[in-house]
Residue frames relative to the residue before (quaternion, step in Angstrom):
aa qw qx qy qz dx dy dz
X 1.0000 0.0000 0.0000 0.0000 0.00 0.00 0.00
X 0.6882 0.5024 -0.2957 0.4318 3.40 0.87 -1.06
X 0.6801 0.4992 -0.2892 0.4523 3.64 1.04 -0.79
X 0.5830 0.5578 -0.3235 0.4944 3.53 1.33 -0.67
X 0.6758 0.4935 -0.3017 0.4569 3.67 0.92 -0.78
X 0.6390 0.5174 -0.3287 0.4647 3.50 1.12 -0.77
X 0.6491 0.5364 -0.2975 0.4499 3.54 0.93 -0.85
X 0.6423 0.4991 -0.2903 0.5040 3.60 1.05 -0.88
X 0.6805 0.4838 -0.3322 0.4386 3.64 0.82 -0.74
X 0.6743 0.5004 -0.3029 0.4509 3.43 1.01 -1.02
X 0.6296 0.5511 -0.3186 0.4454 3.66 1.06 -0.70
X 0.6174 0.5145 -0.3058 0.5105 3.59 1.12 -1.00
X 0.7216 0.4706 -0.3001 0.4096 3.66 0.69 -0.86
X 0.6021 0.4959 -0.3366 0.5276 3.58 1.25 -0.77
X 0.6441 0.5086 -0.3603 0.4434 3.79 0.74 -0.51
X 0.6761 0.4734 -0.2783 0.4912 3.53 0.78 -1.08
X 0.6486 0.5459 -0.2992 0.4379 3.73 0.98 -0.76
X 0.6639 0.5000 -0.2505 0.4965 3.48 1.15 -0.90
X 0.6544 0.4658 -0.3268 0.4980 3.57 1.02 -0.83
X 0.5592 0.5740 -0.3667 0.4726 3.76 1.03 -0.71
X 0.7284 0.4338 -0.2561 0.4645 3.57 0.55 -1.13
X 0.6526 0.5168 -0.3293 0.4457 3.60 0.86 -0.74
X 0.6533 0.4918 -0.2853 0.5000 3.68 1.01 -0.91
X 0.6768 0.4768 -0.2861 0.4824 3.66 1.00 -0.74
X 0.8288 0.2987 -0.1496 0.4489 3.60 0.81 -0.70
X 0.5006 0.6490 -0.4593 0.3424 3.44 1.29 0.00
X 0.4572 -0.6791 0.4816 0.3127 3.73 -0.82 0.66
X 0.3880 -0.6796 0.5535 0.2849 3.70 -0.82 0.82
X 0.8054 0.2408 -0.2407 0.4852 3.41 -0.82 1.17
X 0.3624 -0.7830 0.4598 0.2101 3.60 1.24 -0.14
X 0.6358 0.5078 -0.3550 0.4604 3.58 1.10 0.59
X 0.1710 -0.7293 0.6594 0.0631 3.36 -1.24 0.97
X 0.5535 0.6210 -0.3757 0.4084 3.64 1.25 -0.21
X 0.4554 -0.6528 0.5134 0.3207 3.67 -0.90 0.64
X 0.2675 -0.8165 0.4970 0.1212 3.53 -0.54 1.11
X 0.3907 0.6682 -0.5174 0.3651 3.52 0.62 1.24
X 0.0072 0.7981 -0.5996 0.0583 3.71 -0.67 0.95
X 0.5374 -0.6294 0.4935 0.2675 3.34 -1.40 0.79
X 0.4613 -0.6155 0.5403 0.3411 3.65 -1.01 0.51
X 0.3813 -0.7464 0.5059 0.2041 3.47 -0.94 0.85
X 0.7773 0.3749 -0.1722 0.4750 3.67 0.94 -0.89
X 0.7810 0.0864 -0.0525 0.6163 3.61 1.25 -0.15
X 0.6442 -0.5132 0.3622 0.4363 3.52 -1.39 0.08
X 0.5088 0.6235 -0.4882 0.3377 3.52 -1.22 0.50
X 0.3613 -0.6578 0.6388 0.1693 3.44 -1.71 0.32
X 0.2467 -0.7000 0.6512 0.1581 3.63 -1.20 0.64
X 0.1162 -0.8200 0.5601 0.0214 3.54 -0.60 1.11
X 0.2635 -0.8230 0.4898 0.1153 3.56 -0.45 1.22
X 0.7448 -0.3657 0.2656 0.4909 3.77 -1.18 -0.17
X 0.7772 0.1596 -0.1471 0.5906 3.58 0.90 -0.55
X 0.4327 0.6604 -0.5074 0.3453 3.54 0.23 1.36
X 0.0239 0.7819 -0.6214 0.0436 3.51 -1.23 0.56
X 0.0663 -0.7444 0.6622 0.0542 3.60 -1.11 0.77
X 0.0895 0.8072 -0.5781 0.0793 3.81 -0.94 0.63
X 0.4696 -0.6028 0.5510 0.3355 3.52 -1.30 0.42
X 0.5272 -0.6585 0.4765 0.2477 3.33 -1.28 0.74
X 0.7526 0.2925 -0.1094 0.5797 3.42 1.33 -0.87
X 0.6153 -0.5882 0.4004 0.3393 3.41 -1.26 0.46
X 0.2536 -0.7361 0.5819 0.2350 3.66 -0.96 0.55
X 0.2325 -0.7588 0.6001 0.0999 3.42 -0.59 1.31
X 0.0712 -0.8950 0.4401 0.0156 3.59 0.69 1.19
X 0.7656 -0.2041 0.2168 0.5702 3.41 0.66 -1.25
X 0.1204 -0.7829 0.5872 0.1669 3.56 -1.28 0.16
X 0.7351 -0.4660 0.2160 0.4425 3.58 -1.12 0.24
X 0.6682 0.5079 -0.3239 0.4365 3.66 1.16 -0.33
X 0.7264 0.4433 -0.2148 0.4792 3.60 1.25 -0.30
X 0.5930 0.5856 -0.3858 0.3958 3.63 1.15 0.53
X 0.2237 0.7741 -0.5587 0.1964 3.61 1.13 0.59
X 0.7218 0.4282 -0.2529 0.4814 3.57 0.84 -0.90
X 0.5641 -0.6343 0.3881 0.3589 3.57 1.26 -0.12
X 0.1626 -0.7645 0.6031 0.1589 3.72 -1.19 0.07
X 0.1662 -0.7897 0.5836 0.0902 3.48 -1.36 0.47
X 0.1519 -0.7679 0.6148 0.0965 3.53 -1.00 0.82
X 0.0462 -0.8159 0.5752 -0.0361 3.56 -0.43 1.22
X 0.1632 0.8105 -0.5576 0.0744 3.65 -0.97 0.88
X 0.2741 -0.7429 0.5887 0.1626 3.56 -0.78 0.90
X 0.1261 0.8223 -0.5446 0.1069 3.64 -0.67 1.04
X 0.1223 -0.7439 0.6378 0.1576 3.51 -1.32 0.03
X 0.2922 -0.7629 0.5503 0.1725 3.66 -0.80 0.92
X 0.2845 -0.8077 0.4818 0.1859 3.54 -0.71 0.86
X 0.8114 -0.0244 -0.0625 0.5806 3.56 1.32 -0.02
X 0.5768 -0.5951 0.4054 0.3859 3.66 -1.09 0.25
X 0.4008 -0.6950 0.5717 0.1717 3.49 -1.06 0.94
X 0.0151 -0.8477 0.5290 0.0359 3.74 -0.30 0.92
X 0.7129 0.4129 -0.2374 0.5147 3.53 1.15 -0.65
X 0.8178 -0.1888 0.0503 0.5413 3.51 0.13 1.56
X 0.6242 -0.5408 0.4159 0.3806 3.42 -1.41 -0.04
X 0.2625 -0.7641 0.5774 0.1176 3.57 -1.07 1.05
X 0.4204 -0.7296 0.4860 0.2340 3.57 -0.82 1.00
X 0.2197 -0.7329 0.6315 0.1257 3.55 -0.85 1.03
X 0.7551 -0.0827 0.1109 0.6408 3.61 0.90 -0.94
X 0.0561 0.7799 -0.6177 0.0839 3.43 -1.32 0.87
X 0.2758 -0.7019 0.6185 0.2207 3.44 -1.16 0.37
X 0.1081 -0.8205 0.5612 0.0100 3.62 -0.75 0.95
X 0.1355 -0.8165 0.5576 0.0643 3.75 -0.36 1.16
X 0.7142 -0.4349 0.2787 0.4723 3.72 1.04 0.29
X 0.6939 0.4351 -0.2893 0.4955 3.48 1.20 -0.16
X 0.2631 -0.7568 0.5756 0.1634 3.66 -1.02 0.39
X 0.5443 -0.2583 -0.7918 0.1005 1.60 -1.70 1.88
X 0.7275 -0.4620 0.3261 0.3886 3.44 -1.42 0.23
X 0.5415 -0.6293 0.4625 0.3111 3.57 -1.13 0.81
X 0.7799 0.1053 -0.0317 0.6161 3.68 0.95 -0.67
X 0.1188 0.7799 -0.6070 0.0956 3.62 -1.02 0.79
X 0.1035 -0.7369 0.6621 0.0882 3.52 -1.11 0.77
X 0.0376 0.8295 -0.5424 0.1281 3.60 -0.41 1.16
X 0.4179 -0.6787 0.5701 0.1993 3.39 -1.58 -0.04
X 0.0140 0.7620 -0.6475 0.0011 3.63 -0.95 0.79
X 0.7611 -0.0525 -0.0732 0.6423 3.62 -0.39 1.25
X 0.7082 -0.3919 0.2703 0.5214 3.50 -0.56 -1.15
X 0.4561 0.6756 -0.4463 0.3693 3.49 1.19 0.68
X 0.3644 -0.6703 0.5845 0.2763 3.77 -1.19 0.42
X 0.0946 -0.7817 0.6165 0.0057 3.40 -1.03 0.97
X 0.0233 -0.7924 0.6091 0.0237 3.56 -0.89 1.00
X 0.0945 -0.8296 0.5474 -0.0568 3.51 -0.56 1.28
X 0.0230 -0.7847 0.6194 -0.0087 3.63 -0.86 0.99
X 0.1033 -0.8058 0.5805 0.0543 3.58 -0.74 0.95
X 0.0603 0.7499 -0.6517 0.0965 3.48 -1.23 0.98
X 0.4590 -0.7358 0.4452 0.2230 3.43 -0.71 1.13
X 0.6205 0.5332 -0.3725 0.4381 3.53 1.22 -0.39
X 0.6099 0.5863 -0.3778 0.3762 3.58 1.02 -0.35
X 0.6618 -0.5604 0.3224 0.3796 3.61 -1.04 0.52
X 0.7319 0.3451 -0.1823 0.5586 3.58 0.96 -1.03
X 0.5066 -0.6339 0.4426 0.3816 3.66 1.09 -0.30
X 0.7987 0.0570 -0.0409 0.5976 3.64 1.10 -0.33
X 0.1606 -0.7047 0.6725 0.1595 3.57 -1.48 0.21
X 0.1877 -0.7959 0.5753 0.0181 3.42 -1.04 0.85
X 0.0324 -0.7814 0.6222 0.0337 3.75 -1.04 0.65
X 0.1576 -0.8089 0.5664 0.0094 3.54 -0.71 1.14
X 0.0540 -0.7498 0.6558 0.0697 3.60 -1.21 0.72
X 0.3864 -0.7986 0.4362 0.1505 3.38 -0.55 1.34
X 0.9060 0.0447 0.0010 0.4209 3.56 -1.24 0.68
X 0.4393 0.7021 -0.4517 0.3319 3.41 0.93 1.02
X 0.6696 0.4729 -0.2760 0.5018 3.62 1.36 -0.42
X 0.0860 0.8299 -0.5479 0.0615 3.57 0.76 0.93
X 0.5858 -0.6200 0.3943 0.3420 3.67 -0.92 0.76
X 0.8463 0.2236 -0.1678 0.4535 3.38 -0.85 1.00
X 0.6499 0.5301 -0.2966 0.4568 3.58 1.25 -0.11
X 0.3447 -0.7415 0.5343 0.2140 3.64 -0.83 0.96
X 0.0095 -0.7989 0.5993 -0.0505 3.49 -0.76 0.97
X 0.2621 -0.6966 0.6395 0.1925 3.69 -1.27 0.66
X 0.1258 -0.7756 0.6184 0.0155 3.46 -0.80 1.20
X 0.0813 -0.7804 0.6193 -0.0287 3.60 -0.79 1.24
X 0.0181 -0.7848 0.6195 0.0080 3.70 -0.54 1.10
X 0.0554 0.8364 -0.5412 0.0674 3.53 -0.28 1.22
X 0.1146 -0.8364 0.5322 -0.0635 3.47 -0.75 1.22
X 0.1018 -0.7334 0.6688 0.0664 3.57 -1.34 0.80
X 0.6814 -0.4986 0.2507 0.4735 3.52 -1.16 0.35
X 0.7607 0.3928 -0.2655 0.4433 3.79 0.86 -0.23
X 0.8285 0.1055 -0.0211 0.5495 3.60 1.15 -0.33
X 0.1909 -0.7611 0.6089 0.1159 3.57 -1.28 0.50
X 0.1147 -0.7866 0.6065 0.0142 3.66 -0.93 0.94
X 0.1804 -0.7740 0.5955 0.1174 3.52 -1.15 0.49
X 0.1617 -0.7757 0.6033 0.0906 3.57 -0.89 0.93
X 0.1477 -0.7703 0.6167 0.0673 3.63 -0.99 0.82
X 0.8182 -0.1045 0.0377 0.5641 3.55 -0.37 1.15
X 0.7542 -0.4184 0.2249 0.4534 3.46 0.94 1.07
X 0.6902 0.4812 -0.2780 0.4634 3.70 1.17 -0.19
X 0.3958 -0.7391 0.4838 0.2511 3.57 -0.56 0.99
X 0.3659 -0.7436 0.5262 0.1906 3.50 -0.92 1.11
X 0.5756 -0.6076 0.3932 0.3806 3.62 -1.11 0.57
X 0.6779 0.5049 -0.3496 0.4042 3.59 0.93 -0.57
X 0.0214 -0.8062 0.5906 -0.0281 3.48 -1.11 0.63
X 0.3243 -0.7287 0.5742 0.1845 3.62 -1.12 0.34
X 0.3501 -0.7502 0.5400 0.1517 3.53 -0.70 1.11
X 0.6856 0.3814 -0.2750 0.5557 3.56 0.88 0.98
X 0.4938 -0.6311 0.5029 0.3239 3.58 -1.28 0.50
X 0.5396 -0.6446 0.4643 0.2786 3.39 -1.28 0.82
X 0.6106 0.5889 -0.3462 0.4006 3.53 1.17 -0.20
X 0.3725 -0.7270 0.5206 0.2481 3.72 -0.46 1.05
X 0.6636 -0.4751 0.3784 0.4367 3.51 -1.33 0.35
X 0.6824 0.5249 -0.3096 0.4037 3.65 0.80 -0.66
X 0.5493 -0.5758 0.3993 0.4553 3.35 1.36 -0.53
X 0.3697 -0.7011 0.5607 0.2396 3.53 -1.28 0.43
X 0.2877 0.6923 -0.5768 0.3244 3.51 -0.15 1.57
X 0.4052 0.6830 -0.5414 0.2760 3.39 -1.43 0.25
X 0.6622 -0.5015 0.3637 0.4216 3.52 -1.26 -0.11
X 0.3421 -0.7217 0.5497 0.2448 3.49 -0.83 0.83
X 0.0408 -0.7886 0.6135 -0.0042 3.57 -0.97 1.00
X 0.1821 -0.7688 0.6098 0.0624 3.57 -1.12 0.95
X 0.8523 0.2816 -0.1623 0.4098 3.56 -1.18 0.66
X 0.8054 0.0270 0.0169 0.5919 3.62 1.26 -0.10
X 0.5470 -0.5911 0.4816 0.3456 3.56 -1.26 0.16
X 0.6766 -0.4651 0.3532 0.4486 3.61 -1.25 0.22
X 0.7111 0.4440 -0.2386 0.4902 3.57 1.04 -0.85
X 0.3939 -0.7248 0.4734 0.3088 3.69 1.19 0.01
X 0.5554 0.6251 -0.4381 0.3298 3.61 0.79 0.70
X 0.7366 0.3342 -0.2495 0.5324 3.55 1.34 0.32
X 0.0041 -0.8575 0.5142 -0.0193 3.52 0.57 1.30
X 0.2024 -0.7617 0.6114 0.0715 3.48 -1.31 0.74
X 0.1502 -0.8006 0.5669 0.1230 3.66 -0.79 0.64
X 0.4093 0.6838 -0.5276 0.2941 3.59 -0.81 0.82
X 0.5138 -0.6049 0.5258 0.3061 3.45 -1.51 -0.26
X 0.0800 -0.7809 0.6151 0.0736 3.60 -1.10 0.73
X 0.2645 -0.7981 0.5360 0.0758 3.53 -0.63 1.22
X 0.8142 -0.2031 0.1106 0.5325 3.63 0.98 -0.34
X 0.1351 -0.8004 0.5823 0.0452 3.54 -1.24 0.63
X 0.0421 -0.7917 0.6093 0.0139 3.66 -0.73 1.00
X 0.0990 -0.7449 0.6573 0.0563 3.46 -1.15 0.73
X 0.0171 -0.8488 0.5228 -0.0773 3.51 -0.60 1.18
X 0.3072 -0.7354 0.5588 0.2292 3.67 -0.82 0.76
X 0.5998 0.4760 -0.4006 0.5031 3.50 0.52 1.23
X 0.3619 -0.7051 0.5714 0.2130 3.44 -1.38 0.73
X 0.3131 -0.7895 0.4981 0.1749 3.55 -0.56 1.15
X 0.3911 -0.7022 0.5163 0.2957 3.54 -1.10 0.48
X 0.6976 -0.4486 0.3350 0.4470 3.62 -1.31 0.22
X 0.6725 0.4640 -0.3551 0.4543 3.67 0.91 -0.64
X 0.6311 0.5021 -0.3823 0.4511 3.56 1.00 -0.57
X 0.6308 0.5614 -0.3118 0.4355 3.56 0.98 -0.89
X 0.6901 0.4672 -0.2831 0.4747 3.57 1.08 -0.71
X 0.5945 0.5368 -0.3169 0.5079 3.53 1.09 -0.71
X 0.6269 0.5290 -0.3303 0.4669 3.66 0.84 -0.82
X 0.6954 0.4972 -0.2671 0.4449 3.48 0.89 -0.91
X 0.6412 0.5058 -0.3260 0.4762 3.56 1.18 -0.77
X 0.6068 0.5879 -0.3183 0.4298 3.54 1.20 -0.83
X 0.6481 0.5136 -0.2600 0.4986 3.52 1.16 -1.08
X 0.6514 0.5322 -0.3230 0.4338 3.54 0.88 -1.16
X 0.6487 0.5713 -0.2905 0.4104 3.65 0.93 -0.94
X 0.7033 0.4435 -0.2421 0.5001 3.53 1.26 -0.54
X 0.5906 -0.6143 0.3264 0.4090 3.46 1.36 0.41
X 0.4721 -0.6989 0.3860 0.3738 3.61 1.43 0.47
X 0.5951 0.5780 -0.3906 0.3990 3.59 0.94 0.56
X 0.7861 0.2286 -0.1497 0.5544 3.51 1.31 0.04
X 0.2892 -0.7865 0.5172 0.1740 3.63 -0.45 1.14
X 0.3426 -0.7415 0.5196 0.2509 3.65 -0.63 1.05
X 0.6360 -0.5113 0.4023 0.4151 3.69 -1.20 0.43
X 0.2701 -0.7650 0.5642 0.1535 3.52 -1.17 0.76
X 0.5091 -0.7040 0.4106 0.2769 3.50 -0.77 0.95
X 0.7975 0.1832 -0.1840 0.5446 3.62 -0.74 0.83
X 0.3661 0.7414 -0.4966 0.2641 3.65 1.05 0.28
X 0.2873 -0.7543 0.5503 0.2140 3.60 -0.95 0.66
X 0.7689 0.0964 -0.0860 0.6261 3.62 1.19 -0.26
X 0.1242 0.8254 -0.5457 0.0740 3.46 -0.94 0.79
X 0.0690 -0.8033 0.5916 -0.0004 3.59 -0.54 1.25
X 0.2316 -0.8147 0.5299 0.0429 3.42 -0.73 1.27
X 0.2812 -0.8057 0.4741 0.2168 3.49 1.38 -0.44
X 0.4313 0.7330 -0.4403 0.2880 3.62 0.98 0.64
X 0.3889 0.7210 -0.4940 0.2914 3.64 1.39 0.18
X 0.3022 -0.7769 0.5135 0.2036 3.78 0.88 -0.62
X 0.7965 -0.0020 0.0200 0.6043 3.76 1.08 -0.30
X 0.6430 0.5212 -0.4204 0.3717 3.48 -1.46 0.17
X 0.5715 -0.6134 0.4721 0.2724 3.46 -1.48 0.01
X 0.7106 0.3780 -0.2489 0.5388 3.61 1.27 0.25
X 0.1789 -0.7162 0.6684 0.0905 3.38 -1.31 0.86
X 0.3279 -0.8017 0.4785 0.1444 3.62 -0.34 1.26
X 0.3741 -0.6507 0.6100 0.2542 3.43 -1.28 0.61
X 0.3264 -0.7921 0.4695 0.2135 3.64 -0.47 1.30
X 0.6815 0.4456 -0.3010 0.4964 3.74 1.21 -0.11
X 0.8230 0.2677 -0.1015 0.4907 3.51 0.43 -1.25
X 0.2891 -0.7626 0.5369 0.2157 3.67 -0.52 1.04
X 0.8001 0.2636 -0.2786 0.4613 3.37 -1.42 0.73
X 0.6429 0.4356 -0.3885 0.4959 3.81 1.01 0.08
X 0.1243 0.7954 -0.5686 0.1691 3.57 0.11 1.32
X 0.4003 -0.6717 0.5784 0.2325 3.55 -1.37 0.43
X 0.3033 -0.7691 0.5486 0.1251 3.56 -0.68 1.18
X 0.0848 -0.7562 0.6456 0.0647 3.61 -0.88 0.85
X 0.1812 -0.8360 0.5091 0.0948 3.71 0.14 1.15
X 0.5785 -0.6169 0.4294 0.3168 3.41 -1.15 0.65
X 0.7225 0.2724 -0.1319 0.6216 3.54 1.16 -0.82
X 0.5107 -0.6460 0.4804 0.3018 3.44 -1.09 0.89
X 0.2057 -0.8091 0.5490 -0.0407 3.45 -0.90 1.30
X 0.1957 -0.7638 0.6060 0.1054 3.48 -0.80 0.94
X 0.3589 -0.7723 0.4842 0.2008 3.65 -0.43 1.28
X 0.8088 0.0777 -0.0570 0.5801 3.57 0.68 -0.83
X 0.1760 -0.7889 0.5801 0.1004 3.53 -0.40 1.27
X 0.2417 -0.7740 0.5736 0.1162 3.50 -1.04 1.03
X 0.2296 -0.7779 0.5748 0.1090 3.62 -0.91 0.87
X 0.8522 -0.0742 0.0280 0.5172 3.54 -0.72 1.05
X 0.0525 -0.8417 0.5356 -0.0435 3.63 0.73 1.14
X 0.4223 -0.7238 0.4708 0.2760 3.55 -0.75 0.97
X 0.6011 -0.5837 0.4014 0.3701 3.66 -1.14 0.65
X 0.6270 0.5499 -0.3721 0.4076 3.63 0.95 -0.45
X 0.6531 0.4888 -0.3167 0.4839 3.53 1.32 -0.27
X 0.7582 0.4281 -0.1663 0.4629 3.54 1.10 -0.74
X 0.5187 0.6881 -0.3987 0.3138 3.53 1.35 -0.43
X 0.0182 0.7706 -0.6354 0.0454 3.51 -1.03 0.99
X 0.3600 -0.7451 0.5098 0.2353 3.50 -0.77 0.94
X 0.5128 0.6562 -0.4230 0.3571 3.60 0.41 0.91
X 0.7445 -0.4529 0.2873 0.3975 3.63 -1.32 0.45
X 0.6433 0.5417 -0.3250 0.4326 3.63 1.04 -1.03
X 0.6817 0.4659 -0.3147 0.4681 3.69 0.94 -0.92
X 0.6399 0.4812 -0.3695 0.4717 3.70 0.88 -0.71
X 0.6448 0.5086 -0.3700 0.4344 3.65 0.84 -0.66
X 0.6401 0.5236 -0.3269 0.4575 3.57 1.03 -0.75
X 0.5989 0.5691 -0.3395 0.4496 3.58 1.10 -0.76
X 0.7183 0.4533 -0.2538 0.4627 3.57 0.87 -1.03
X 0.6279 0.5364 -0.3352 0.4535 3.56 1.00 -0.70
X 0.6992 0.4567 -0.2926 0.4657 3.61 0.98 -0.91
X 0.6483 0.5059 -0.3284 0.4647 3.65 1.09 -0.64
X 0.8175 0.2981 -0.2026 0.4492 3.49 0.58 -0.93
X 0.4943 0.6655 -0.4081 0.3826 3.48 1.36 -0.23
X 0.7081 0.4103 -0.2662 0.5093 3.69 1.04 -0.65
X 0.4258 0.7174 -0.4719 0.2851 3.73 1.05 -0.05
X 0.6971 0.4675 -0.3147 0.4432 3.57 0.77 -0.99
X 0.6053 0.5350 -0.3566 0.4693 3.60 1.11 -0.77
X 0.6820 0.4937 -0.2931 0.4529 3.63 0.79 -0.78
X 0.6169 0.5358 -0.3193 0.4800 3.57 1.07 -0.63
X 0.7625 0.3874 -0.2097 0.4738 3.44 0.52 -1.17
X 0.5759 0.5515 -0.3804 0.4685 3.78 1.20 -0.40
X 0.6841 0.4884 -0.2900 0.4576 3.51 0.99 -0.93
X 0.6464 0.5181 -0.2986 0.4738 3.47 1.15 -0.71
X 0.6389 0.5078 -0.3122 0.4864 3.50 1.10 -0.63
X 0.6244 0.5016 -0.3159 0.5087 3.63 1.07 -0.75
X 0.6286 0.4924 -0.3479 0.4912 3.79 0.91 -0.63
X 0.7924 0.3957 -0.2083 0.4149 3.57 0.68 -1.09
X 0.8077 0.2626 -0.1363 0.5100 3.47 0.89 -0.90
X 0.6852 0.5037 -0.2605 0.4570 3.61 1.09 -0.94
X 0.3393 -0.7484 0.4974 0.2782 3.58 1.30 -0.18
X 0.4760 0.6169 -0.5248 0.3427 3.73 0.80 0.55
X 0.1562 -0.8656 0.4753 0.0177 3.42 -0.04 1.40
X 0.6486 0.4904 -0.3310 0.4787 3.60 1.13 -0.83
X 0.4663 -0.7394 0.4173 0.2484 3.45 -0.81 1.09
X 0.5979 0.5271 -0.3962 0.4557 3.62 1.04 -0.56
X 0.6780 0.4341 -0.3366 0.4885 3.69 0.82 -0.75
X 0.6159 0.5356 -0.3880 0.4281 3.68 1.01 -0.53
X 0.6792 0.4628 -0.3267 0.4666 3.54 0.84 -0.93
X 0.6336 0.5336 -0.3551 0.4333 3.61 0.82 -0.78
X 0.6564 0.4704 -0.3442 0.4789 3.74 0.88 -0.86
X 0.6625 0.5381 -0.3297 0.4034 3.63 0.92 -1.02
X 0.6256 0.5379 -0.3048 0.4759 3.58 1.06 -0.92
X 0.6565 0.5178 -0.2967 0.4614 3.61 0.90 -1.02
X 0.6939 0.4794 -0.2964 0.4481 3.64 0.82 -0.79
X 0.6248 0.5618 -0.2885 0.4592 3.43 1.12 -0.92
X 0.6244 0.5646 -0.2695 0.4677 3.49 1.16 -0.87
X 0.7011 0.4423 -0.2557 0.4974 3.43 0.88 -0.98
X 0.6108 0.5157 -0.3577 0.4827 3.66 0.89 -0.61
X 0.6684 0.5022 -0.2899 0.4659 3.60 0.73 -1.00
X 0.6814 0.5283 -0.2697 0.4288 3.58 0.89 -1.05
X 0.6428 0.4823 -0.3037 0.5118 3.51 1.16 -0.80
X 0.5719 0.5633 -0.3707 0.4671 3.73 1.02 -0.65
X 0.6942 0.4677 -0.2667 0.4777 3.55 0.68 -1.27
X 0.7167 0.4423 -0.3395 0.4189 3.70 0.60 -0.66
X 0.6224 0.4867 -0.3590 0.4967 3.62 1.12 -0.68
X 0.6560 0.5355 -0.3759 0.3763 3.78 0.84 -0.65
X 0.5065 0.6303 -0.4516 0.3772 3.50 1.30 -0.18
X 0.7354 0.3809 -0.2420 0.5055 3.74 1.07 -0.49
X 0.5959 0.5567 -0.3885 0.4290 3.54 1.21 0.20
X 0.4355 -0.6874 0.5115 0.2762 3.63 -0.66 0.96
X 0.8281 0.2260 -0.2233 0.4618 3.51 -1.12 0.90
X 0.6707 0.4111 -0.3159 0.5305 3.52 1.22 0.06
X 0.1802 -0.7676 0.6061 0.1047 3.55 -1.29 0.56
X 0.3929 -0.6922 0.5777 0.1810 3.40 -1.30 0.77
X 0.0037 0.8239 -0.5569 0.1052 3.62 -0.50 1.39
X 0.4984 -0.6376 0.5087 0.2938 3.48 -1.08 0.77
X 0.6333 0.5508 -0.3328 0.4299 3.55 1.00 -0.89
X 0.5802 0.5712 -0.3349 0.4744 3.68 1.08 -0.60
X 0.6937 0.4694 -0.3018 0.4553 3.43 0.89 -1.08
X 0.6275 0.5398 -0.3370 0.4487 3.62 0.92 -0.93
X 0.7260 0.4575 -0.2710 0.4360 3.66 0.78 -1.13
X 0.6086 0.5415 -0.3656 0.4503 3.57 1.06 -0.67
X 0.6369 0.5182 -0.3051 0.4824 3.58 0.94 -0.87
X 0.6760 0.4968 -0.2945 0.4578 3.60 0.79 -0.83
X 0.6267 0.5289 -0.3091 0.4816 3.53 1.14 -0.84
X 0.6188 0.5214 -0.3249 0.4896 3.68 1.04 -0.81
X 0.6949 0.4736 -0.3154 0.4398 3.58 0.84 -0.86
X 0.6224 0.5277 -0.3411 0.4667 3.59 1.17 -0.75
X 0.6085 0.5489 -0.3361 0.4642 3.62 1.07 -0.80
X 0.6731 0.4724 -0.3128 0.4753 3.68 0.83 -0.86
X 0.6362 0.5440 -0.3393 0.4292 3.58 1.04 -0.84
X 0.6011 0.5835 -0.3139 0.4469 3.48 1.05 -1.07
X 0.6288 0.5070 -0.3547 0.4708 3.71 0.85 -0.74
X 0.6785 0.5187 -0.2751 0.4416 3.48 0.83 -1.08
X 0.6775 0.4944 -0.2770 0.4689 3.72 0.97 -1.05
X 0.8141 0.3033 -0.1524 0.4712 3.71 0.67 -0.97
X 0.8264 0.2316 -0.1180 0.4995 3.57 1.03 -0.53
X 0.2990 0.8107 -0.4605 0.2031 3.52 1.29 0.20
X 0.7324 0.4452 -0.2379 0.4568 3.44 0.80 -1.22
X 0.6417 0.5174 -0.3072 0.4756 3.61 1.06 -0.87
X 0.6498 0.5173 -0.3358 0.4443 3.65 0.94 -0.71
X 0.6438 0.5286 -0.3117 0.4570 3.50 1.11 -0.95
X 0.6435 0.5230 -0.3180 0.4596 3.63 1.02 -0.83
X 0.6627 0.5037 -0.3064 0.4618 3.51 1.05 -0.88
X 0.6654 0.4896 -0.3363 0.4521 3.50 0.95 -0.74
X 0.6247 0.5199 -0.3262 0.4827 3.60 1.09 -0.77
X 0.6840 0.5245 -0.2967 0.4112 3.51 0.92 -0.70
X 0.6274 0.5099 -0.2994 0.5067 3.44 1.40 -0.85
X 0.6490 0.4899 -0.3469 0.4674 3.58 1.07 -0.69
X 0.6691 0.5035 -0.3224 0.4413 3.51 0.95 -0.60
X 0.5926 0.5453 -0.3239 0.4966 3.60 1.23 -0.73
X 0.6902 0.4775 -0.3014 0.4525 3.58 0.90 -0.85
X 0.6467 0.5442 -0.3152 0.4317 3.47 1.21 -0.56
X 0.6329 0.5210 -0.2936 0.4916 3.36 1.21 -0.90
X 0.6212 0.5443 -0.3581 0.4354 3.59 0.93 -0.72
X 0.6833 0.4460 -0.3324 0.4731 3.64 0.95 -0.84
X 0.6177 0.5329 -0.3896 0.4274 3.63 1.02 -0.53
X 0.6459 0.4813 -0.3404 0.4851 3.63 0.90 -0.80
X 0.6627 0.4908 -0.3884 0.4112 3.65 0.68 -0.66
X 0.6063 0.5434 -0.3582 0.4568 3.65 1.28 -0.53
């Protein structure tokens, strides 16, 4: 009977451990391939939930001393769905630091423009345009900025909102151009991009409207070249792993076959990932209670087979093993697309393992002690009979 119980406990622990490892290491979405495809009937790329495109080299586009004439970011896009869990990055510049110094993104169906500069009081400035990224609608976004202000045109029409500052940080607007996600792959965007133009010039309202008419005349599926643009991606290749810059040679966008995380983060602090929403609360609950079965059966295993009868020592060993298992999962997640390595997950997993061990003590402590005493007595009786 004793052997049968040990085999049963060992099997249960093994099963729980395998389920825990599978849940922790399973890629969300079951995809390793980069979800970026060329449009078939017109120019452009379609970016899926696990997709990214980026320049291999840094774009030394502009600095604070060279923006007297202003700058313009123009992009023709179509959002495929609303983004509810935080802001999703449509386009960003990444200079090796996180978060990015410049980002154009989507929250729900609103357009968000965020510029970061350490010299500013809040560290960043943000401009929002409401209800312009309706699902399935092609729009032309023109963000034009001078030293003292920033304006946004949607389909050639000036939006009422503006920013009383330039979108170029003090260090300049430079870095790797990233589309469809952030450098850490934590802010995915889904939709279609038909063209991107970067210009060292502030455009007028007349120019913005004329650009929209030119784009509209092409069926809103191909962005015409912009005069005086310094970088222009028309996405007219139709295949391959590179979207060429039609103006600056050597500055091309890479579309890798496998999804690639540019900046891998290890054990991200909870202050960086915290979001006051249902998805974050669900993640906390799953990580806390998901490790409780492992802690319970691990503590039971240590009591039955490991011969660790003292509960304080048992709980300590249980917590230590759960910590090591969770740490291994979080470190491996660094290299798994669509997964993130988070310090909060490590803490919650360890706490869950501790709660599981304590549950064994609370509900079965007395019974386990009796079983162990009985086993010890049976063993002693067996020895006496053999004598």
